[in-house]
N, C-alpha and C positions, 0 to 999 in steps of 0.2 A: 545498565543493565537492558537487553531486547527480551521481551516475550512473547509468546505467539501463543493464546490461546484456540484451539482450534472445536468449535461445540456439531456434530454433529447431530440433529433433525430429522427426524423422522417425517414424510410425509405420503399422502395416499394416493391409488392413482390418479384417482379424478382431482386429485387438488395442481394445478397449475401455476408455478413459481418461477419469474426471472430477477432477475441483478435490481431490480429499484424493492424487491424487498426488503434487501441491506437497508433504507431508508425507514421503514416501520420499525425493526430488530434495531436501530440506532435507537429508537423512544425505549423501548424496551432496555436497553440499554441505564439508562439514564435514569428508569424508573428503583433499578436493582442496585446503585451507585449513590452515596453521602449526599444530602439535598444541598448541601453548604459549599464538597466538592467539584457535583456537578452546577454550581451555580460561577463557579469560580472557571471552570472550562469554558464557558458560554463568556464567560466579561475578558479571554482569553485571548489576544493578538492569535497564538497556535497553540495546536493540539500534540499534546502528547501522547496518539495514539493514534489507529487508522483503523477502518474493518472493513470487510466486503464479504462476498456471498461467493459459495460456487455450488449452481445444482449437477448433480451426477443422482441417474438414478431416480429413486423414490427417496433420495436424501439430498439435507440443504448442507453444507460445509459452511459454517460461519466462524470465517478466521480474526482475532481482534487481536491486534499487538496494540503492545507498547512499550517506550521511548524510554523509562526512567523507572527505578524502584519505585520509586513515587505512586505512577500512574499504574501499575502494576498493583500497591499493594490496594489503590482504590477501584479500581476497575474492573482486572482479573477475579481475588482474592473472595470478592462474594459471588461473581459467581460458578466459584467451585466449589461454593456450600451445597451438601446433599443435599438440600429442602429443594434446589434451584433446579430440577428436572424436565419443566416443559417452561413455553415460553406462546404467551396467550398475546397473537397476531388486532389489536383492537378493531382495527378501519377493516377486516375482514372477518373476524367474531371467529377466529377458531383455532383454537392450540393445536400446537406440537411438542409431540415430547424429543424429548431429549435420551440418546441411545447411545455417546459416548460424551468425553470430555477429555484432549490431548494438549497437555502444557509440555514445550518448550521452550529455553532461554539459553542464552549466551551474554557474555558480556560485550562492552565497548570493544576491550583491551584482546580475546580470545577473533572480535569480531578483523578487527585490524592483524594481528596475527596470521590467519588463514586469507585474509585478501591482500595490503598493503605489502607486506612482511612474506609475502610470497609470489614469485614471477608467474603472470599469466601470462595467458593469450594475447593478441591481438583481437582477438576475434569474440563479438559480446552477441547474442543473441534473445531479445527484451519481448516475454509477452505480457501484451495489457488484457490484463483477465475481465476487469470490466471497465468502461466506459470511462475514458480517462480527457480532458482540458485543462486548460489554462486560460489565465485570462493578462490579457497586455491591451493600455490604457484603454480599457474601462468594457473592453472585450471581448469575446469568447473566443481562443482560439483552439480549433478542432484537426490541426495538422502539427502531427512530433516536429519539433527543430532538438538540436540536441544543445542548443544554447539554453532552449526552454527548461528542458528534461535536467536536464547542468543543473542551471540555477535554482530549478524548485529546490531540486537533491540537495544542493548547499545550504538551503536559507532550511528548511525543517532540518537539514545536522545542527547549523549553529544556534536552530534556536532548540535544543533542546540537548544538548551535549554540554558539558561545562567543563570539561579540560581542556580542549582544544577548538580552537574555528579552522575551517578549512575553506570559508570562500573570500573570497577576493578577485577582484576585476581583472587583475595580471595571470591568475591560474585561469578563471574562464576563459580568458582569452586565449590562453595555452591549447585550452579545453578542447575548444574550438577549430583550432586551427588547425592540431596534428590528430578529431576524429572525423569521419564523415559515417552517413550511414548508406549501405553497401546491400542492402536489401527490406524489402517488408513483404507485409500483407497486412493490406490495414483496410480498413473497410469504413465507413458514418456511420451513425447511431444515435440517437439522443437519452439520456438521463433523465428518468422522470421524479421530483422532487416538490413536495406541496405543489401543484399547476401549473409546473413551471419543467419546457424542455428544455432539457439545456442538450446545443450538439457538442458530440464530444465524437470519441472513436477508441475501435477496440484493432487485438489484430496485433504481427509479431512484427519486430525491423531486427534488421542483425548490424552492428555499430562495427568498424576496425577505426583499433588507434594503433598510429603510424609512429608516436612521439615515443620518447627513452622509456625505457621498462618501468621508471620511478611512477609517472602519468600514465600508464598502462593500468601499472598495481590502481591506484587511485580512482582510473575509473570501477576500475573491481568489486572494491571497496563502498563507494560510491553505490552504486547499483547495489549490491548486500544489502548497504541500509535499508534504499529504496524496497526489500520487500517489507521491512519492517513500519519506513513511515510512506510508502502510498507516489506517488510523483502524479503533479498536478493540485488541481482547487477539489472543496469537500471530500478529501481522504476518510476524513471521521463517518460520511455519511456512505459511502458502499462504493466511494470512484474512487478510480487512480490504482488501484492494486496489479500488480505487477510480480513478476519472477524472471528470473535467471532461467533459460533453457536448455542453453550449451552455451558454455566455455574454453577458451582454443581454439574452436572451429568454426564456419559456418555452414546454418545449417539452410539447406536450402529447397528441403521436400517438402511442404508444405503448403 
């Protein structure tokens, strides 16, 4: 089960927030879930959730995605409690009222049916909503490559799915061979985390898949899964939030 809880936080005009507040909200998240489960998340090498924010007008849209039924029950359900009606940011000493909560869910099978088992167009436009970066050979990589994107999504899927695996060197090689970045609008940025500035990027890329239809559909499925898992590093802390902004045709006027 894939779930997304969007919590809408009200801000005042004089308050200024950006994507870096998501690391503070992660701290709030950890306070509301069971301490034993929180400890297991710290010890695990994989994370069954991601979260990021979008600032729109005087509201913060806090998106929290879980990748299993267990993580939904332990992470999202406590936040759905009516008593959870505001957020306290310790480092800023501010309260933010919650004006709405929106929960959406989809099963893995439904996602597969809507992507892999339906013929997709060759073009995918992906927007990196929050700073994204990868790590390779101990160094941060702030420019996206198809290999890094696909590899990240494969690893995240195989770490959370229980019924089947999509990761293999052969499939990754085919995806690289038959895909290309055909347009982009990116800029470099930094994500601030506990005094560290992580070099990263935001913006949009257009991907074209030239290969056979099953390969095109696999890319569609992986990217749709990525809307829940995030892409790259530190997605649990607010990085790597993505959205498919158009399928089947290339969007260029951005």
